[in-house]
N, C-alpha and C positions, 0 to 999 in steps of 0.2 A: 282555203288556201292550201296549195300543195307545197309541203316542205321540201327543201332541197336535200335530197338523200346524201349527196356528196359532202354536205356540211358535217355529217355524223360519221363519216368513214375515217378511220385512223390514218394519219399521214405517215410519211416515211419514218419520222422520228419515233412514232408509237410502235411501228413494226420492228424497228431496230431494238427498242427497249424490250419488247417481248422476246425477241431472238436472243437477248442476253440473259433475261431472267429465267426463262423456261429451262435451259440447260442447268442452271444453278439449282433450281427447285428439284429437278430430276436427280441431281447428284446428292442433295440433302436427303431425299426420299430413299435413295439407294443405301446411304450410310445408316439411316434409321433401320432399314430392313436387316442390314448386316448385324447391327448391334442387338436387334431384338431376337432374331432367329439363330444367328451363328454364335455370337459372343455371349448371348443370354444375359445382357446387362441388367434387365429388370429383375431376373431371378437372383442375381448376385446381390443387388441392393435391397430387394424386398423378397424375403423368403416366401416360398409357395404358401398360399392360403393366409398370408399375413402373419404366420407364426414366427416366433423368435426363438433363438437358442436360449436355454436357461442361463443362470448366472454361474453355474458350475461351482468351482471352489472359491470364487471371488469373495463372498462374504467371510468365509473361514480365513482366507489368507489376509484379508483386510483387517479383521479383528486381531490377528496376530502381528499386525504391523510389518508384514513381509512385503514391502513395497515393490521390490524388484520382481518378485514372483507374481504379485498382483498384475503388474504391467505385462509380464509374459503371458499370463493366463488370459488377460483381456485381449491381447494381440491375437491369440489363438482363436478366440471367438470371432474377432473382427475379420479374420481371413475369409470366413464364409458368410459373415453377416456384418458388413462394414458400417452399417448405421445402427447397430445394436445399442440402444441408449444406456442400458445398464452397464455394459462393458465399457462404453465411452466414459461414463461417469466415474467408474472405479479406476480407469486408467488415468483420468484427470486428477482424481484425489491422490492417487499414489505418486503421480509425477510431481505434484505440488509438495507433498510432505517429504519426498526424496530430495527435492531441491532445498527445502528448509534445513535438512540434515547435512547438506553439503557445505563446504568451507566458504571460499570467497564468493563475492557477488558474481563475478564472471563465470564461475563454475556452475552457478545456479541457472543461468540464462537458458540453456537448451531445455532443461527440465521444466522451467516455468513456461516457456513457449509451448512445449508439448502439452502441458496441463491446460493452457488456454485453448489450444486447438481442439483437444478432446472434449473439454467441457462445453464449448460453444456448439460443437456437433451434437453433443448429448442433449442440449437444449432444443435443437432443431428436431430431434427425434422424440420429443416428449418423454424425457427421462422420468422414471418414478421417484427420483431423488431431486425434485425440482428446487426446493429451498436450499438443500445442502450444496447443490451444484452452483447456484448463484453465490452462495457464501464463499466457497473455495475459489470461484472465479474472481470474486471481488478481492480476496486476499492475494491472488496471483497477480492481478493488475497492480495492486499496491506495491508488490515486490519489484515491479518494473520501473518504479520511480515517478517523479512529479508529473511527467507528461501523460501519465495514465491514471492519475488520481481521480479524475472525473468519472472514469469508467469504474473504478473501485467503489466510489460512492453510489453510482447507479445500480450496480449489481448487489451491493450490500443492502440498499434500500429495497430492492426487488426481493431479496431473501427474506427480509423482515415482513414485507407485505404478504408473503406466502406463508407466514407463521413460523418461520425458522429463525430462532433467535439464540445467540450464544453470548457468553459473558463479555466477549470482546467485540461484538458486532457494532455497537454504538461507538466504541472507542476507535475502531478503524475509520468510521465515518468522520469522527471528530479530528483525527490525525490528518486525514486527507484534506478535509475542508480547511483546517488551519494552515496547512502547507500551501494551499491555493489562495490564502489571504482572506478567507471567509471565516473570521473569528467568531462571529455571532452563531453561525451554524455549528462551528466547531465546539464552542462552549456548551451549546444546547445538547449536543450529543454526548459530550464528556459528563455532563451532569446526569444524564439518563444512565450512562454506564456506571457512574458512582453509586447510584441508587441500588444497582444490582451487586456491585462488588467494590467496597471502599479499600482500594489498595494504595500503598504509599506512592507507587509510580504514577497512578492516576491523580492523586492529590497534588503531586508535584507538577504534573502536566497542566492541571487546571490553574495552579498558581502561575506558571509560566505564561499560559494563554491570557490570563487576566492582566499580567504585566505588559504583554504585547498590545493589549487593548487599552493600555494606560489607565486601567482601573486598579490602581496600586493598593487601595484599601482592601478590595476583595483578594488581590494577590497575596497580601500579607496574611490574611485569615487562612488561606489554604496552604501557604508555606509553613505557617506555624502548626497547622494540623498535620502536615507532612512530618515535621520533626517529632511530634507526639506519637506518630504511627510507626515510623520506620526504625529498623535496626540495621539498615544497610548504610555503611560509611559513605559510599559514593553518592547515594541519594541525599544523605544528610549534608554533605559538602555542597552539593549543587543548591539545595534549599537555602543554606546559610549564606552562600555567595550572593544569591539573588536578594535575600533579605538585607544583607549588608549594603548592596547597591541601592536598594530603595531607601534605606535609612540615610545613607550618605547623600543621596539626591535631596532628601527632605531636611538635611542638616541636623538630623537626630544622631549626633556623633557618638554618644555613649552606647546607644543601641547598635550602631554599626560596629563599634569597637568590640562589643560583646560577640557579635556574629563572626568577625574575622579571627578573633582570639580563639573561638571554639574550633574554627577550621584548623588553626595551627596545632591545637591539641590533638585533633584527629590525624593531621598530616603535617608534622614539623618541617617537611621539605617542600611545602607549598610556597613557591616564590610569589605567587599572586596574593596569597593571604598576607604575607609580610609587606608587599607593596601597598596594599590597601590600608594596612595598619599605619603605614607611613603617611598615607593621605589623611587618615583620621587625625593623626597627631599634628599634622600641618594645619588642619582645620581648627584644632584646639590651641594653636599658637605655641606648639612645643617643637621647635625646629631640631633640637638635639635628638629627641626620640624619633622624629620623622626620618632624619638622616640615618639613624641606627637601623631602622626597619628597612629602608631602601637598600642600605649596605647588606643587610641580611638576605634580601631578595637577590642581590647580585652575586653573593657567595654561592647561593643555590643555583642560580641561572645567570651566568655572566652576560648572556645575550638579551636579557629582559629589557625590552625597549623603554617601557615606562619608568622602570627603576633607574636605568642609566640616565635618562633625560632629567629626572628629578634630582638625582644624587649629584650629577656633575654640573647642571645648569640651574637647577631650582625652578625650571619652567615646566608647565603642564603639557 
C-alpha cells in the first residue's frame, strides 16, 4: 500500500510554531555566545584550569575573631572567584557570629540572612568545611525563629552525620523540636546533650520539657538536680517556681510552701511568690495568712491580676 505523503506534511499550525520557536532559539544561542566569548562568564565563575584562589589571610583573621575583616577579605576573593567555597564559608561564619554579637533581634537579621546565603552557596561549591558549614547554617536558621526550626534541625543533623559535633549540637535540635511540639524528639536530644555537658540550664530545660509532657515525676527529679547544680539566682527561681506549681497541683502544700518561701528569700520583691504563698495558705485553710500574702503581692505589684481577684473577691 502506498502511504499518503500529505498525511505526514506539517500543516499551517506546525509551520507557524516553527516560525515562532526558531527566532527564539537563535536569540538564546546569540546570548550564550556573548556570555561565553565577550563577558567571559565561565571564566568568572570557574577559574581557568579549575584552580581556586587560596584562603589568604582568612584563617588568621578568623582565629583572631576579626569578623568584619574576615568578611572584607572574603569579599575580595569572591570578586574574582564568586563560587570560592572556602571564602563563602568564612564569610558565612563571620556573618553569623557578627550577628550574635549585635544587639536587638532586628539588628541581627541582615547579618543572619547574609550568613545563610553564603553558607548555602558554600555547600553547593563543595566547601572543605562541610560539617562546620552545616552546623553554623543550622544555628543561623534557629536565630530566624519558629518557622525555620525544621531547617535548623535538618542542617544540625546533617552536621552530626558528617562527624562534626559540638557541645550544643544536640541541644539545638532539642530546642527546635520542642518548640515545634515534638517533645519526644526534644527530650531525646536533650538527654544526649546532657551526657556531654551537665549544665544547670540544660537540667532546667529537661525539667521544663518533662513538665510539658505531663511527666511530672521526671520533671521533679531534674528540677531538683537543677537546684543542686546551679549557683545562678534566675535559674534557681525558675526551677523553684515550677516545682511549687507541680507540688501545688498535687496538693503537696508543705512542699509547695517551701519552694515559694525560698523564692521570697532570693527575691523579696517577687509578687508572684507572695501570691502563690497565699494560694498555699488558702489550701491549708488559713485565710488570714492567705490575705496577708495576697496583700503583700499587691503592695509590690498593684496590677497583679491574681492577687487583686483573690484579695478583693476571694474567687480564683
